[in-house]
N, C-alpha and C positions, 0 to 999 in steps of 0.2 A: 914968962909962961907963954906969952903970945908969940914970941919969936920961935920958941921950941915947937910950939904947936904948928906953926906955919911950915917949919922944916919937915916935921913928920908928914904933914899933908903933901908936901912937894915930893917926898920920897915915895909915898904911896901912889901918887899920880904917875911918877916915873916908872915904877914897877908895873903898873897897869898898862902903860903904853908899851913897855917891852913885851908883855904877854900878848897884847893885841898884835904887835908886829910878828911875833913868832907864829901865832895862829894864822895870820894872812900868808906867811911864807909857806906853811904846810898846805894850805888850800891851793896855792899856786902850783906846788909840786904835784899834787894830786891831779889838777887839771891838765898839767903837761903830760903826766903819765897816761891819762885818758885820751889825750889828743894823739899821743904816739901810738896807742893801741887801736885807734879808730880806723886808720887806713887798712889794717889787716882785716878788719871785719867788714869794710865797705864793699869789697867785691861780692861777698856772699849776700849782703843785703841788697846790692844792686841786681844780682841774679834773681833773688826772690821777687824783687819788685818787677823785674822784667817779665818773669813767668806770670805774675799776677796780672800785669798789663796785657800780656798775650791772651790769657784766659778771658779777661774783660773784653778785649777786642773781638774775640771769637763769639762771645755771648752777645755782643752788640750786633755783629753781623747776622747771627742766627735770629736775632729778634727783629730783623728787618728795619733797623734804624729807629726803634721805638725810643731809644734814649734821647733822641733829638727833640722829643716833644716837650721837654721842659720838666720842671719839678712837679711831681704829683701827676704825671702823664702816664699812668699805668694802663689806662683804657686804650683800645685801638683807635686809629684815625678813621672817623666815620664821616669825614667831609666828602661831599659829592664830587668835588673837583679832583679828589685824590683816588677815585674809584673808576673802574673800567665798566662803562655802561653802553649797551647797544640800543640805539633808538631806531624804531621803524614806524612809519606812519602811512595811513591810507586815507585819501580824501576823495570826495565827489562834489564838484562845484558846477552849478548850472550858470551858463554865461550866454550873452547875446551873440557874440562872435567868437567861435571856438579858436580860429587861427590867431586872432589878435590876443586872446587870453593866453594861448600857448606861448606866443612871443613874449608877453609880459612875464610869464612864469619862468621862462628860460633866462630872461634878463635879470630877474630877481635872484635866481640861483647863482648865476655867474657873478653878480655883484657881491654875493656872500662868500665867494671863494669856492663854489662847488662846480659841478659839471653835469651833463645830461648822460644818464646811463641807458636810456631807451626812449624812443619816440614813435608811437603808432597813431595814425590819424585816419579818419574816415569822413569824407566830405559828402554830405547829403542834405544840403540847404540847412533848414532849421533843426534837422535831426543829426547834425554832424557830431562827431565824437573824437576826442584825443586822449590817448593814454601816455602819460609821461612818467618816466622813472628818474627821479632826481637824487643826486648824491650831494649832500651839504655837510659842512663841518659840524661836529656834534655840539659845539658851543653855540652855534647859531640855529640849531634845529627848530626850537619853538618860535623864534622870531620869523623864520622863513615860512613856517606853517601858518602863522597869523597873517602874513602878507599874502599868501596864496588864497586864504579864505576870503580876502577882500576883492578878489577878481570877479566875483559874482555872488550868487546865492548858494551858500554852503548847504549841502543836503546830508552829508555824512562825513564823520571824522573818527578815525580809530588810531590811537597811538599806543604802541607796545614798547616796553623796556625790558632788557635782560641784563642782569648784573653778572659780569664774567670776571670780577676781580680775583676771586679764588682760583679760577682757571689760569689767569695770567701769572699769578704768584707761583702756582704749581708748575707751569711751563718754564718759568725762569729757573726754578730750583732744579728741575729735571735737565734743562739745557746745560746748566753749570756742571752738574754731575756727569752728564754724557760727554761734555768736552774734556773733563778730567780723565774719563775712561779712554777716550780717543788718544789723548796725549800719552797715557801709560802704554797703550798698545803700540804706538809709534816708537817709544823708547825700547820696548821689548823687541820690536822688529829690527831696530838698529843693532841690537846685540845678538841676533839669531846667528847660530853657527852651522846648523844643518839644514838640508833642503826641506825635510819634513816640518821642522819648526818654522821655517820661512813661509811655507805654504799655509800652514794652519794659522800663523799670526796674520798673514795677509788677508785670509778669509775673515778672521775675527775683526780686523781693522775695517774692512769693507762693511761688515754688518754694523759696527758701531757708528761709522760715518753715515750710513743710510738712516739709522735711527736718529742721529743728530739732525740730519737734513729734514726729516719728517717733523721733528719737534719744532725746528725753526720755521718751517712752512706753516704749521698750525699757529704759531705765535704771530707771524706776519698776517695771517688771515684774520685773527682776532683783533690785531692792531688796526687793520684796515676797517673792520666793522665798527670799532669803537671810535676811531678818528673821523670817519665819514658816515653819517646817518643816511638812511634811504627813505624817500618819500615817494609814494605812488599816487599820482594825481589823475583823476578822471574828469575831463572837461567835457560837458555835454551841452547840446543846443537847447533852445527854449522849448522845443516840442518833445523833448525826451521825458519819459515817465519820471515823476518825482519820487516814486516809491518802488521798491523791488516787487516783482511780480509774485503774487500769492499763488499757492497751490490750489487748484480747483478740480472738482470731480463732478461727474454727471454725464448724462447721455449726450448732450450737445458738446461738452468738452471732449468726450471720446470720439464723437463723429468728426469734430474738427481735427483732432489728432490723427484719426484714420485717414481723413482726406489729405492732410499734409504728407502723411507717409506714402499714400498712393501717388500723389504728385511727385514726391521725391523719387519713388521707384520708377515712374514713367520717365522722369528726367534722366535717371541713370540708364534705363533701357534704351532710350533714344540716343544717348551719348555713346553707348556701346555699338548700337546699330550704325551710327554715323562713322564710328571708327572702323567698322568691319566692311561697310559698303564699298569703299574703293577697292578692297581686295576682291570682293565678289564681282565687281565690274571688270577688274583686270584678269581674273582667272575664270570666273563662271561663264561669261559671255563666249569667249573662244571655245571653251569646252562644250557648251550647248550647241554651237554651230558645227563643231566636229561630229558630234553625235547625230545631228540631223543629216549631215552628208553621208555618213556611213549607212544610216537607215535607208536612204534613197538608193544607194548603190545595191543594197541587198534586194530591194524590190525590182529593179531593172534586170537583174541576173536571172535567166530562165532556169527552171529546175532540170536536173539531169534525167535523160530518157533511158529507160531500160531496153536492151536489145530484144527484137521479135524473131522467132525461128521455129523449126519443128519441135514438137514436144519431146522432151527428153525421155529416153526409154526408161521403163520401170526397172527396178532392180530385179535380178533373177530370183531372188528369194521371195519376192512379193507374191501372194496368192492370185489366181486369175480372178477377173471381175465376175461378179454374180449377176446374171441377167435379171432384169426387173420382172417381177411376177405380173402375169396378165390376169385380168379379171374375166370370168366366164361369161358366155353369151346370155 
């Protein structure tokens, strides 16, 4: 019994192994069939994947590179260093020596990589004044302002900022579009076959190129303002007023203003008189001498004498003279 049972078990195991081998052979054939049919479908799948990639690339370009911000970066980039900001500042500093302070300010700006945009000075001892227009890199704007404030006693500081990021983005988009329009106009011009088409396309191309140049000039101007900030510094002497003059009213104020206007008017009048006086001397004096000479000649010339002779006869038609009536004795 044991021997027969072992034989039957061996037969069952052999049959199970054959069934397993047949099943594996069927799976292998199905895999080969699928592999043979895969190349035929691969081009279509690659085309679909390529179209999806192109659409994704276009969306990424329109989004301004927002996909590079990482996972969960759906919010716009609000970092200050990624924005276009125009900084302008105005300062008034009272110093002991205006010329020395101006030299120090120029040295500070030059060391920061900037330059001098304007320099106006007035020397009047302790009431001297210097107006400096300084252009410094935007990244060093605040540091330079703090250094200039240390030149003396700061009396006034005004800092203004203007965010032009949206304008820069808009200009970039408009420039790209305008360049595409210029290229299309050039292609159409190259294919023109008639004189009328050639003239019209040349005019259109010129107009589009002018618009493109205008947009590029605006972008360059904004880029200059954002890359180089402007600081206007007023350096005044120790005797300068520490506060702005206040508006005053009253009789004495009006009298003082009227006197200043009078002096100004007299100054202008004397200036005009000084400008006209040489002409009066050059023309008026010879003319006056000539008039005096002519008048003396007229006085020396005797008047014309009328001829003396017998009385002219009376006309025949005239009536005889009537004798004068005599009075009675």
